[in-house]
C-alpha positions as CSV (number, residue, x, y, z in Angstrom):
1,M,81.2,12.4,115.2
2,G,79.0,9.3,115.3
3,Y,78.8,6.3,117.5
4,P,76.9,3.0,116.9
5,E,74.4,2.0,119.6
6,C,76.1,2.3,123.0
7,C,79.5,2.5,121.5
8,V,81.6,5.1,119.7
9,Q,81.3,5.4,115.9
10,S,83.8,7.1,113.7
11,M,84.5,10.8,114.5
12,N,84.4,12.5,111.2
13,R,85.4,16.0,110.8
14,K,87.5,16.9,107.9
15,L,90.7,18.4,106.8
16,L,92.6,19.0,103.6
17,L,95.8,18.9,101.6
18,A,96.9,21.9,99.6
19,V,96.9,21.8,95.8
20,G,98.2,24.7,93.8
21,I,95.3,25.8,91.8
22,F,95.7,29.6,92.1
23,L,97.1,31.5,89.2
24,S,99.6,34.3,89.2
25,A,97.5,36.9,87.2
26,A,94.1,38.1,88.4
27,P,91.4,40.6,87.5
28,I,91.0,43.6,89.7
29,A,89.4,42.5,93.0
30,P,86.3,44.2,94.4
31,S,87.0,47.1,96.8
32,R,86.8,46.3,100.5
33,D,83.5,48.2,100.7
34,Q,81.9,46.4,97.8
35,R,79.4,43.7,98.9
36,A,78.9,40.6,96.8
37,S,76.6,37.6,96.9
38,L,78.6,34.4,97.5
39,L,75.6,32.1,96.8
40,P,76.0,29.9,93.7
41,K,74.6,31.1,90.5
42,L,73.2,28.0,88.8
43,Q,70.9,27.0,86.0
44,P,68.8,23.8,85.6
45,G,70.7,21.4,83.4
46,Q,74.1,22.7,84.5
47,T,76.8,20.1,85.5
48,L,79.7,20.5,87.8
49,T,82.7,18.2,88.5
50,Y,84.4,18.1,91.8
51,L,87.4,16.1,93.1
52,V,87.1,15.2,96.8
53,R,89.9,13.8,99.0
54,Y,89.5,12.6,102.5
55,R,91.8,11.1,105.1
56,S,91.2,10.1,108.7
57,D,93.0,8.3,111.5
58,K,91.1,7.1,114.6
59,N,92.7,5.5,117.7
60,V,90.5,3.8,120.3
61,K,91.4,2.5,123.7
62,T,88.9,0.3,125.5
63,E,88.9,-0.8,129.2
64,S,86.3,-3.4,130.3
65,S,86.1,-6.6,132.1
66,L,83.4,-7.6,129.6
67,V,83.7,-8.9,126.0
68,V,82.3,-6.1,123.9
69,P,81.7,-7.4,120.3
70,L,80.5,-4.0,118.9
71,A,83.3,-1.9,120.5
72,P,84.8,0.7,118.2
73,T,88.2,-0.1,116.8
74,N,91.2,1.8,115.3
75,S,90.6,2.7,111.7
76,Q,92.2,4.6,108.9
77,I,90.6,6.0,105.7
78,D,92.5,7.3,102.7
79,A,90.0,7.8,99.9
80,H,89.0,10.1,97.1
81,G,86.2,10.4,94.6
82,L,85.3,12.3,91.4
83,L,81.7,13.6,91.5
84,R,79.6,14.9,88.8
85,I,76.7,17.1,89.9
86,E,73.7,17.8,87.7
87,I,71.4,20.6,88.6
88,L,67.8,19.4,88.1
89,D,65.8,22.3,89.4
90,L,66.3,25.6,91.1
91,Q,63.9,27.7,93.2
92,Q,64.3,30.9,95.1
93,A,63.0,31.4,98.6
94,G,63.8,34.6,100.5
95,G,66.6,35.5,98.2
96,R,68.3,32.1,98.7
97,P,68.4,29.2,96.3
98,A,66.9,25.8,96.9
99,I,68.6,23.3,94.7
100,H,67.4,19.9,93.5
101,A,70.4,18.0,92.1
102,R,71.7,14.6,91.2
103,C,75.2,13.4,92.0
104,Q,77.1,10.5,90.5
105,F,80.6,9.1,91.1
106,L,82.7,8.8,88.0
107,S,85.2,6.1,87.4
108,A,87.7,5.3,84.6
109,D,87.7,1.5,84.8
110,G,88.1,1.8,88.6
111,N,91.1,4.2,88.3
112,I,89.2,7.1,89.8
113,S,87.3,5.8,92.8
114,A,86.1,6.8,96.2
115,T,87.6,3.7,97.7
116,K,91.1,4.1,96.1
117,P,93.8,5.6,98.4
118,A,94.1,9.3,97.7
119,S,97.9,9.0,97.7
120,E,97.8,6.6,94.7
121,K,97.9,7.9,91.2
122,S,95.9,6.6,88.2
123,P,97.7,5.0,85.3
124,S,99.0,7.4,82.7
125,K,96.8,6.0,80.0
126,A,93.6,8.0,79.6
127,Q,90.4,6.1,80.2
128,P,86.9,7.2,79.3
129,L,85.0,8.2,82.4
130,A,81.7,6.5,83.2
131,P,79.2,6.7,86.0
132,E,79.9,4.3,88.9
133,G,77.0,2.9,90.9
134,K,73.6,4.4,91.5
135,P,73.1,8.2,91.6
136,I,72.2,10.2,94.7
137,E,69.4,12.7,94.5
138,F,69.1,15.5,97.0
139,T,67.9,19.0,97.8
140,I,69.8,21.8,99.4
141,S,67.2,23.9,101.2
142,P,67.2,27.7,101.4
143,D,68.8,27.2,104.9
144,G,71.7,25.3,103.3
145,I,70.7,21.9,104.7
146,A,70.8,18.7,102.6
147,E,67.3,17.2,102.5
148,K,65.3,14.5,100.7
149,V,68.5,12.5,100.1
150,T,67.9,9.2,98.2
151,G,70.5,6.7,97.1
152,L,73.1,7.4,99.7
153,D,72.5,4.1,101.4
154,T,73.6,2.2,98.3
155,L,77.1,3.7,98.4
156,T,80.1,2.3,100.3
157,P,80.9,4.0,103.7
158,E,83.9,5.7,102.0
159,Q,81.7,7.1,99.2
160,Q,79.2,8.3,101.7
161,Q,81.9,10.2,103.5
162,V,83.2,11.7,100.3
163,W,79.7,12.9,99.3
164,Q,79.1,14.4,102.8
165,E,82.4,16.2,102.6
166,W,81.4,17.7,99.3
167,V,77.9,18.8,100.3
168,A,79.2,20.4,103.5
169,R,81.7,22.5,101.7
170,F,79.5,23.3,98.7
171,A,76.8,24.7,101.1
172,M,79.2,26.9,103.0
173,A,77.8,30.2,101.6
174,W,74.3,29.5,103.0
175,A,75.7,30.0,106.5
176,I,76.5,33.6,105.8
177,P,73.7,35.6,107.6
178,A,73.7,38.6,105.2
179,Q,72.7,38.0,101.5
180,R,75.7,40.0,100.4
181,A,79.2,40.1,102.1
182,K,82.4,42.1,102.0
183,V,86.0,41.7,103.1
184,G,86.1,42.1,106.9
185,D,82.7,40.7,107.6
186,K,82.5,38.2,110.6
187,W,79.6,36.0,111.8
188,K,79.0,33.3,114.3
189,V,76.8,30.2,113.9
190,E,76.0,27.5,116.5
191,Q,74.7,24.1,115.2
192,P,73.8,21.0,117.2
193,E,75.8,17.9,116.4
194,Q,73.5,15.7,114.5
195,A,75.4,12.4,114.6
196,P,74.5,9.9,117.3
197,S,76.9,10.2,120.3
198,P,77.1,8.8,123.9
199,I,77.6,12.4,125.0
200,A,74.5,14.5,125.1
201,A,74.0,18.1,124.1
202,L,77.0,18.6,121.8
203,S,77.1,21.5,119.4
204,W,79.5,23.2,117.1
205,A,80.3,26.9,117.6
206,R,81.6,28.3,114.4
207,D,83.4,31.7,114.0
208,S,83.8,32.7,110.4
209,S,85.3,35.7,108.6
210,Y,85.7,37.0,105.0
211,V,89.4,37.7,105.2
212,R,90.4,38.7,101.7
213,D,90.0,38.3,98.0
214,E,92.6,36.2,96.0
215,P,93.1,35.2,92.4
216,C,91.8,31.7,91.8
217,G,90.6,29.2,89.2
218,P,89.3,25.7,89.0
219,A,91.8,22.8,88.8
220,Q,92.2,20.4,85.9
221,L,92.5,16.7,86.3
222,S,95.5,15.3,84.5
223,L,95.8,11.9,82.8
224,T,97.6,10.6,85.9
225,G,94.8,11.7,88.2
226,E,96.6,14.8,89.6
227,A,94.9,18.1,90.1
228,T,96.9,20.8,88.3
229,P,96.3,24.5,87.5
230,S,94.1,25.1,84.6
231,N,95.0,27.4,81.7
232,G,91.4,28.8,81.7
233,P,90.3,32.3,82.6
234,V,91.5,33.7,85.9
235,D,88.8,34.5,88.5
236,T,88.7,36.2,91.9
237,C,87.7,34.3,95.0
238,A,86.4,35.4,98.4
239,V,88.5,33.6,101.0
240,L,86.5,32.6,104.1
241,L,88.1,31.3,107.3
242,T,86.1,29.3,109.7
243,A,87.2,28.1,113.2
244,A,84.9,25.6,114.8
245,R,84.8,24.3,118.4
246,L,82.9,21.4,119.7
247,V,80.9,22.5,122.8
248,Q,79.5,20.1,125.4
249,K,76.5,21.5,127.3
250,S,75.8,18.3,129.3
251,S,77.4,17.5,132.6
252,P,80.5,15.2,132.5
253,K,79.0,13.4,135.5
254,D,75.8,12.6,133.6
255,A,76.0,13.0,129.9
256,T,73.4,10.4,129.0
257,P,71.5,11.0,125.7
258,A,67.8,10.2,125.7
259,D,68.1,7.1,123.5
260,F,70.7,5.6,126.0
261,K,68.3,6.2,128.9
262,L,65.6,4.2,127.0
263,H,68.0,1.3,127.0
264,N,68.7,1.7,130.8
265,L,72.2,3.0,130.2
266,K,74.1,5.9,131.7
267,T,77.1,7.7,130.3
268,M,79.7,9.9,131.9
269,G,82.5,11.8,130.2
270,T,83.6,14.5,127.9
271,A,84.0,15.3,124.2
272,R,85.9,18.1,122.6
273,G,87.1,19.0,119.1
274,S,88.2,21.7,116.8
275,N,88.6,22.3,113.1
276,E,89.7,24.9,110.7
277,I,88.1,25.4,107.3
278,I,89.4,27.6,104.4
279,T,86.9,28.1,101.6
280,Y,87.5,29.9,98.3
281,I,84.3,31.0,96.6
282,S,84.2,32.6,93.2
283,N,82.9,36.2,93.3
284,S,81.5,35.7,89.7
285,T,79.8,32.3,89.9
286,G,79.4,31.7,93.7
287,L,80.8,28.3,93.3
288,V,83.2,26.8,95.8
289,V,86.5,26.6,93.9
290,R,88.5,25.0,96.7
291,A,87.9,24.1,100.3
292,T,90.3,22.5,102.9
293,E,89.6,21.4,106.4
294,E,91.7,20.1,109.3
295,A,90.0,18.5,112.3
296,S,90.8,16.8,115.5
297,Q,88.4,15.3,118.1
298,Q,88.8,13.5,121.4
299,M,86.3,11.7,123.6
300,D,86.6,10.0,127.0
301,V,83.4,8.3,128.0
302,L,82.2,5.6,130.4
303,V,79.1,3.7,129.2
304,A,77.4,1.6,131.9
305,K,74.1,0.3,133.1
306,A,71.9,2.8,135.0
307,D,72.9,1.2,138.3
308,G,76.6,1.7,137.5
309,S,77.4,-1.9,136.7
310,N,79.1,-3.4,133.6
311,G,80.8,-0.3,132.6
312,V,82.9,0.1,129.5
313,H,85.5,3.0,129.2
314,Y,86.3,4.4,125.8
315,S,89.1,6.8,124.9
316,V,88.9,8.0,121.3
317,A,91.3,10.4,119.4
318,A,90.7,11.2,115.8
319,K,92.2,13.4,113.2
320,S,91.0,14.0,109.6
321,Q,91.8,16.0,106.5
322,S,89.6,16.8,103.5
323,E,89.9,18.7,100.3
324,V,87.3,19.7,97.7
325,L,88.3,21.0,94.3
326,L,86.2,22.3,91.5
327,L,87.4,20.9,88.1
328,T,87.2,22.7,84.8
329,Q,86.2,19.4,83.1
330,A,86.7,15.7,83.3
331,P,90.2,14.4,82.4
332,P,91.0,14.8,78.7
333,Q,90.1,11.9,76.5
334,P,92.7,10.1,74.2
Protein backbone atom coordinates (compact mmCIF):
# COMPACT_ATOMS: atom_id res chain seq x y z
CA MET A 1 0.00 0.00 0.00
CA GLY A 2 1.31 3.47 -0.75
CA TYR A 3 0.28 6.93 0.36
CA PRO A 4 1.43 10.30 -1.08
CA GLU A 5 2.99 12.75 1.41
CA CYS A 6 0.67 12.95 4.43
CA CYS A 7 -2.17 11.28 2.63
CA VAL A 8 -3.12 7.81 1.57
CA GLN A 9 -1.88 6.53 -1.80
CA SER A 10 -3.40 3.54 -3.58
CA MET A 11 -3.37 0.28 -1.66
CA ASN A 12 -2.07 -2.17 -4.18
CA ARG A 13 -2.08 -5.83 -3.48
CA LYS A 14 -3.27 -8.13 -6.12
CA LEU A 15 -5.65 -10.78 -7.15
CA LEU A 16 -6.57 -12.80 -10.13
CA LEU A 17 -9.12 -14.23 -12.46
CA ALA A 18 -9.06 -17.89 -13.47
CA VAL A 19 -8.14 -18.85 -17.02
CA GLY A 20 -8.27 -22.50 -18.09
CA ILE A 21 -4.73 -23.23 -19.17
CA PHE A 22 -4.35 -26.68 -17.67
CA LEU A 23 -4.50 -29.68 -19.92
CA SER A 24 -6.19 -32.98 -19.29
CA ALA A 25 -3.23 -35.24 -19.95
CA ALA A 26 0.00 -35.02 -17.98
CA PRO A 27 3.33 -36.78 -17.56
CA ILE A 28 3.93 -38.75 -14.40
CA ALA A 29 4.44 -36.29 -11.55
CA PRO A 30 7.45 -36.55 -9.23
CA SER A 31 6.90 -38.61 -6.09
CA ARG A 32 6.05 -36.78 -2.88
CA ASP A 33 9.58 -37.47 -1.58
CA GLN A 34 11.36 -36.16 -4.65
CA ARG A 35 12.81 -32.67 -4.27
CA ALA A 36 13.03 -30.30 -7.22
CA SER A 37 14.51 -26.87 -7.82
CA LEU A 38 11.75 -24.40 -8.63
CA LEU A 39 14.10 -21.56 -9.59
CA PRO A 40 13.93 -20.57 -13.27
CA LYS A 41 16.35 -22.25 -15.65
CA LEU A 42 17.26 -19.50 -18.10
CA GLN A 43 19.87 -18.66 -20.72
CA PRO A 44 21.17 -15.26 -21.94
CA GLY A 45 19.27 -14.27 -25.08
CA GLN A 46 16.15 -16.19 -24.06
CA THR A 47 12.83 -14.35 -24.39
CA LEU A 48 9.59 -14.90 -22.48
CA THR A 49 6.12 -13.50 -23.10
CA TYR A 50 3.64 -12.92 -20.26
CA LEU A 51 0.10 -11.62 -20.14
CA VAL A 52 -0.72 -9.69 -16.96
CA ARG A 53 -4.19 -8.60 -15.85
CA TYR A 54 -4.86 -6.30 -12.92
CA ARG A 55 -8.02 -4.89 -11.36
CA SER A 56 -8.48 -2.80 -8.24
CA ASP A 57 -11.24 -0.88 -6.51
CA LYS A 58 -10.45 1.67 -3.80
CA ASN A 59 -13.04 3.50 -1.70
CA VAL A 60 -12.02 6.46 0.44
CA LYS A 61 -13.95 8.43 3.06
CA THR A 62 -12.48 11.70 4.32
CA GLU A 63 -13.59 13.70 7.36
CA SER A 64 -12.04 17.14 7.85
CA SER A 65 -13.02 20.72 8.49
CA LEU A 66 -10.16 21.72 6.19
CA VAL A 67 -9.84 21.73 2.42
CA VAL A 68 -7.37 18.97 1.58
CA PRO A 69 -6.32 19.30 -2.10
CA LEU A 70 -4.11 16.16 -2.07
CA ALA A 71 -6.59 13.90 -0.29
CA PRO A 72 -6.89 10.40 -1.75
CA THR A 73 -9.98 9.71 -3.83
CA ASN A 74 -11.98 6.72 -4.95
CA SER A 75 -10.41 4.94 -7.89
CA GLN A 76 -10.82 1.91 -10.11
CA ILE A 77 -8.24 0.27 -12.34
CA ASP A 78 -8.98 -2.37 -14.98
CA ALA A 79 -5.89 -2.94 -17.10
CA HIS A 80 -3.74 -5.55 -18.75
CA GLY A 81 -0.43 -5.69 -20.53
CA LEU A 82 1.52 -8.02 -22.77
CA LEU A 83 5.18 -8.13 -21.69
CA ARG A 84 8.19 -9.52 -23.52
CA ILE A 85 11.14 -10.31 -21.26
CA GLU A 86 14.63 -10.69 -22.71
CA ILE A 87 17.32 -12.28 -20.52
CA LEU A 88 20.50 -10.23 -20.97
CA ASP A 89 22.80 -11.88 -18.44
CA LEU A 90 22.69 -14.60 -15.84
CA GLN A 91 24.96 -15.15 -12.84
CA GLN A 92 24.89 -17.68 -10.01
CA ALA A 93 25.43 -16.73 -6.36
CA GLY A 94 25.04 -19.30 -3.62
CA GLY A 95 23.10 -21.60 -5.91
CA ARG A 96 20.57 -18.92 -6.80
CA PRO A 97 20.44 -16.99 -10.07
CA ALA A 98 20.90 -13.26 -10.45
CA ILE A 99 19.12 -12.16 -13.61
CA HIS A 100 19.73 -9.03 -15.66
CA ALA A 101 16.82 -8.56 -18.06
CA ARG A 102 14.97 -6.13 -20.29
CA CYS A 103 11.17 -5.84 -20.39
CA GLN A 104 9.08 -4.20 -23.08
CA PHE A 105 5.34 -3.82 -23.46
CA LEU A 106 3.95 -5.11 -26.75
CA SER A 107 1.08 -3.55 -28.63
CA ALA A 108 -0.87 -4.35 -31.79
CA ASP A 109 -1.79 -0.85 -32.91
CA GLY A 110 -2.92 -0.19 -29.35
CA ASN A 111 -5.13 -3.29 -29.23
CA ILE A 112 -3.03 -4.96 -26.53
CA SER A 113 -2.16 -2.31 -24.01
CA ALA A 114 -1.55 -1.93 -20.32
CA THR A 115 -4.12 0.87 -20.19
CA LYS A 116 -6.91 -0.97 -21.98
CA PRO A 117 -9.63 -2.46 -19.75
CA ALA A 118 -8.91 -6.14 -19.16
CA SER A 119 -12.58 -6.93 -19.77
CA GLU A 120 -12.40 -5.69 -23.37
CA LYS A 121 -11.31 -7.90 -26.24
CA SER A 122 -9.06 -6.99 -29.13
CA PRO A 123 -10.51 -6.84 -32.65
CA SER A 124 -10.58 -10.20 -34.41
CA LYS A 125 -8.22 -9.05 -37.17
CA ALA A 126 -4.63 -10.05 -36.36
CA GLN A 127 -2.18 -7.20 -36.01
CA PRO A 128 1.63 -7.42 -35.99
CA LEU A 129 2.94 -6.88 -32.48
CA ALA A 130 5.42 -4.11 -31.89
CA PRO A 131 7.27 -2.73 -28.84
CA GLU A 132 5.39 0.06 -27.09
CA GLY A 133 7.25 2.81 -25.24
CA LYS A 134 10.69 2.61 -23.69
CA PRO A 135 12.04 -0.66 -22.27
CA ILE A 136 12.64 -1.34 -18.59
CA GLU A 137 15.97 -2.81 -17.54
CA PHE A 138 16.33 -4.48 -14.17
CA THR A 139 18.13 -7.10 -12.12
CA ILE A 140 16.58 -9.78 -9.93
CA SER A 141 19.11 -10.36 -7.16
CA PRO A 142 19.95 -13.78 -5.67
CA ASP A 143 17.54 -12.77 -2.87
CA GLY A 144 14.68 -12.34 -5.36
CA ILE A 145 14.59 -8.54 -5.13
CA ALA A 146 14.17 -6.31 -8.19
CA GLU A 147 17.14 -3.91 -8.25
CA LYS A 148 18.80 -1.41 -10.58
CA VAL A 149 15.48 -0.69 -12.27
CA THR A 150 15.67 1.88 -15.07
CA GLY A 151 12.91 3.13 -17.35
CA LEU A 152 10.03 2.44 -14.96
CA ASP A 153 9.37 6.14 -14.45
CA THR A 154 8.67 6.58 -18.19
CA LEU A 155 5.64 4.28 -18.02
CA THR A 156 2.07 5.16 -17.13
CA PRO A 157 0.90 4.33 -13.57
CA GLU A 158 -1.12 1.41 -15.01
CA GLN A 159 1.92 0.03 -16.84
CA GLN A 160 4.05 0.38 -13.72
CA GLN A 161 1.46 -1.60 -11.77
CA VAL A 162 1.35 -4.32 -14.44
CA TRP A 163 5.15 -4.67 -14.42
CA GLN A 164 5.28 -4.78 -10.61
CA GLU A 165 2.65 -7.51 -10.61
CA TRP A 166 4.70 -9.55 -13.06
CA VAL A 167 8.03 -9.24 -11.24
CA ALA A 168 6.47 -10.06 -7.85
CA ARG A 169 4.96 -13.28 -9.18
CA PHE A 170 7.97 -14.23 -11.35
CA ALA A 171 10.31 -14.00 -8.34
CA MET A 172 8.11 -16.21 -6.14
CA ALA A 173 10.54 -19.17 -6.08
CA TRP A 174 13.34 -17.05 -4.58
CA ALA A 175 11.32 -16.89 -1.34
CA ILE A 176 11.58 -20.65 -0.83
CA PRO A 177 14.26 -21.12 1.88
CA ALA A 178 15.54 -24.49 0.62
CA GLN A 179 17.15 -24.70 -2.82
CA ARG A 180 15.05 -27.80 -3.54
CA ALA A 181 11.45 -28.40 -2.44
CA LYS A 182 8.94 -31.23 -2.35
CA VAL A 183 5.21 -31.63 -1.89
CA GLY A 184 4.27 -30.92 1.72
CA ASP A 185 7.03 -28.39 2.41
CA LYS A 186 5.96 -25.25 4.33
CA TRP A 187 7.82 -22.02 5.05
CA LYS A 188 7.25 -18.62 6.60
CA VAL A 189 8.61 -15.25 5.48
CA GLU A 190 8.13 -11.81 7.03
CA GLN A 191 8.87 -8.79 4.86
CA PRO A 192 8.54 -5.11 5.77
CA GLU A 193 6.09 -3.06 3.73
CA GLN A 194 8.24 -0.89 1.47
CA ALA A 195 5.60 1.52 0.17
CA PRO A 196 5.19 4.85 2.00
CA SER A 197 2.39 4.79 4.56
CA PRO A 198 1.00 7.03 7.34
CA ILE A 199 1.08 3.92 9.57
CA ALA A 200 4.58 2.98 10.76
CA ALA A 201 6.09 -0.49 11.21
CA LEU A 202 3.95 -2.48 8.78
CA SER A 203 5.10 -5.88 7.56
CA TRP A 204 3.72 -8.84 5.64
CA ALA A 205 3.69 -12.25 7.32
CA ARG A 206 3.54 -14.88 4.57
CA ASP A 207 2.78 -18.56 5.12
CA SER A 208 3.48 -20.69 2.05
CA SER A 209 3.19 -24.37 1.25
CA TYR A 210 3.92 -26.68 -1.67
CA VAL A 211 0.50 -28.33 -1.81
CA ARG A 212 0.61 -30.63 -4.85
CA ASP A 213 1.70 -31.19 -8.45
CA GLU A 214 -0.70 -30.63 -11.34
CA PRO A 215 -0.58 -30.90 -15.13
CA CYS A 216 -0.09 -27.49 -16.70
CA GLY A 217 1.01 -25.66 -19.78
CA PRO A 218 1.48 -22.12 -21.02
CA ALA A 219 -1.47 -20.30 -22.52
CA GLN A 220 -1.79 -19.07 -26.08
CA LEU A 221 -3.09 -15.64 -26.99
CA SER A 222 -5.84 -15.80 -29.60
CA LEU A 223 -6.51 -13.26 -32.34
CA THR A 224 -9.22 -11.75 -30.15
CA GLY A 225 -6.82 -11.25 -27.23
CA GLU A 226 -8.12 -14.16 -25.15
CA ALA A 227 -5.82 -16.57 -23.31
CA THR A 228 -6.67 -20.11 -24.40
CA PRO A 229 -5.09 -23.52 -23.76
CA SER A 230 -2.12 -24.33 -25.95
CA ASN A 231 -1.77 -27.49 -28.01
CA GLY A 232 1.89 -27.72 -27.00
CA PRO A 233 3.56 -30.33 -24.77
CA VAL A 234 2.05 -30.96 -21.36
CA ASP A 235 4.14 -30.11 -18.31
CA THR A 236 3.84 -30.69 -14.57
CA CYS A 237 3.69 -27.72 -12.21
CA ALA A 238 4.33 -27.34 -8.50
CA VAL A 239 1.31 -25.63 -6.95
CA LEU A 240 2.28 -23.17 -4.21
CA LEU A 241 -0.27 -21.56 -1.91
CA THR A 242 0.63 -18.38 -0.02
CA ALA A 243 -1.55 -16.66 2.58
CA ALA A 244 -0.27 -13.22 3.59
CA ARG A 245 -1.34 -11.01 6.47
CA LEU A 246 -0.49 -7.34 7.00
CA VAL A 247 0.88 -6.90 10.53
CA GLN A 248 1.04 -3.55 12.33
CA LYS A 249 3.76 -3.35 15.00
CA SER A 250 3.25 0.32 15.83
CA SER A 251 0.78 1.50 18.45
CA PRO A 252 -2.62 2.65 17.11
CA LYS A 253 -2.33 5.61 19.52
CA ASP A 254 0.90 6.77 17.88
CA ALA A 255 1.66 5.18 14.54
CA THR A 256 3.72 8.08 13.21
CA PRO A 257 6.42 7.20 10.63
CA ALA A 258 9.77 9.03 10.83
CA ASP A 259 9.16 11.13 7.71
CA PHE A 260 5.85 12.38 9.13
CA LYS A 261 7.60 13.43 12.35
CA LEU A 262 10.05 15.47 10.27
CA HIS A 263 7.08 17.48 9.00
CA ASN A 264 5.71 17.97 12.52
CA LEU A 265 2.84 15.55 11.93
CA LYS A 266 1.35 12.80 14.06
CA THR A 267 -0.71 9.81 12.94
CA MET A 268 -3.01 7.49 14.84
CA GLY A 269 -4.84 4.50 13.47
CA THR A 270 -4.71 0.99 12.15
CA ALA A 271 -4.02 -0.86 8.92
CA ARG A 272 -4.80 -4.46 8.10
CA GLY A 273 -4.93 -6.62 5.04
CA SER A 274 -4.80 -10.12 3.66
CA ASN A 275 -4.17 -11.80 0.35
CA GLU A 276 -4.01 -15.24 -1.16
CA ILE A 277 -1.63 -16.19 -3.95
CA ILE A 278 -1.71 -19.40 -5.98
CA THR A 279 1.39 -19.97 -8.08
CA TYR A 280 2.02 -22.70 -10.65
CA ILE A 281 5.73 -23.24 -11.35
CA SER A 282 6.97 -25.64 -14.02
CA ASN A 283 8.98 -28.51 -12.55
CA SER A 284 11.01 -28.71 -15.76
CA THR A 285 11.80 -25.05 -16.50
CA GLY A 286 11.22 -23.31 -13.16
CA LEU A 287 9.12 -20.68 -14.93
CA VAL A 288 5.94 -19.34 -13.39
CA VAL A 289 3.25 -20.67 -15.73
CA ARG A 290 0.34 -19.05 -13.94
CA ALA A 291 -0.20 -17.01 -10.78
CA THR A 292 -3.34 -15.50 -9.30
CA GLU A 293 -3.77 -13.23 -6.32
CA GLU A 294 -6.73 -11.85 -4.38
CA ALA A 295 -6.17 -9.07 -1.89
CA SER A 296 -8.09 -6.78 0.44
CA GLN A 297 -6.81 -3.99 2.66
CA GLN A 298 -8.34 -1.52 5.09
CA MET A 299 -6.89 1.51 6.80
CA ASP A 300 -8.35 3.92 9.33
CA VAL A 301 -6.00 6.78 10.18
CA LEU A 302 -6.02 10.29 11.60
CA VAL A 303 -3.30 12.62 10.31
CA ALA A 304 -2.83 15.79 12.35
CA LYS A 305 -0.26 18.32 13.46
CA ALA A 306 1.94 17.22 16.34
CA ASP A 307 -0.15 19.34 18.73
CA GLY A 308 -3.31 17.51 17.64
CA SER A 309 -4.79 20.36 15.59
CA ASN A 310 -5.96 20.35 11.96
CA GLY A 311 -6.66 16.64 11.88
CA VAL A 312 -7.84 14.78 8.78
CA HIS A 313 -9.47 11.35 9.17
CA TYR A 314 -9.17 8.84 6.34
CA SER A 315 -10.97 5.52 5.99
CA VAL A 316 -9.76 3.45 3.06
CA ALA A 317 -10.96 0.06 1.80
CA ALA A 318 -9.38 -1.55 -1.23
CA LYS A 319 -9.67 -4.82 -3.11
CA SER A 320 -7.63 -6.04 -6.03
CA GLN A 321 -7.15 -8.97 -8.37
CA SER A 322 -4.23 -9.89 -10.58
CA GLU A 323 -3.29 -12.69 -12.92
CA VAL A 324 0.00 -13.56 -14.60
CA LEU A 325 0.07 -16.04 -17.51
CA LEU A 326 3.04 -17.43 -19.41
CA LEU A 327 2.34 -17.49 -23.15
CA THR A 328 3.70 -19.97 -25.65
CA GLN A 329 4.29 -17.19 -28.13
CA ALA A 330 2.92 -13.89 -29.35
CA PRO A 331 -0.48 -13.98 -31.09
CA PRO A 332 -0.36 -15.75 -34.50
CA GLN A 333 0.30 -13.48 -37.43
CA PRO A 334 -2.00 -13.28 -40.49
